[in-house]
C-alpha positions, 0 to 999 in steps of 0.5 A: 147165626147166618145160613150155610148158603148165604155164607158160602153165597158170600164167600163166593161173592169175596172170591169174584168182587172182592180186591183185597187190602193187605196191611203187610207184605214180606217175602215170608208172609202178608198180613190182610186188613179182615178176614174177607181181604184173606179169602178173597186173595186165596179165591184168586190165587187158588191156581197158585196154591198148590199146598195149606199146611194143617192145622189152620192156627186160630189166635184168641185174645180175651175181652172185656165183651168177648173174645177176638180171634186172629187166623194164620194159614200157611201156603206154598206154590210146592205141591204136597209132595216136595221136599222144598216147600217157601212157606208164606203165612196168611194172616188176618183177624178182628174176627169176635164171638158176640155181636156185630160184624166182627161175628159175621167174620168168625162165621164166614172165615170159619164156614171157609177154614171148615167147609171150603178148604177141609182143614181142622182149626187148632187153638194157640194163644194170642202171644204167638201170634206175635212171634209170628209177626215178628218173624214175618217182618 
């Protein structure tokens, strides 16, 4: 397990140096290749993001070796007091709870959500992610 300082340093690096890779973009949402891409996009657009819907959703898919996770945040450029939010869904994944790069992605994303954004994470079934992906097409 990496130290909190190392993970926060990686998050800072993403905001300054990472070019987000987008797999799909529509008016309703963006699907990113990896969690690093979502983090970098949010940090680069931080002045435009005024509201983040609570909670952040974490979708879990069971595999033979462990679990694979995808995350969805909903953001708006309207201030929190506005009644007319146009929500943009941001989805990224391929984080795991077993060894390898995916495990580091899970630590990175959950540290970003809980320590940087200070938001709670709510677990949702993997089938709910399919519905969200269909909605943003």
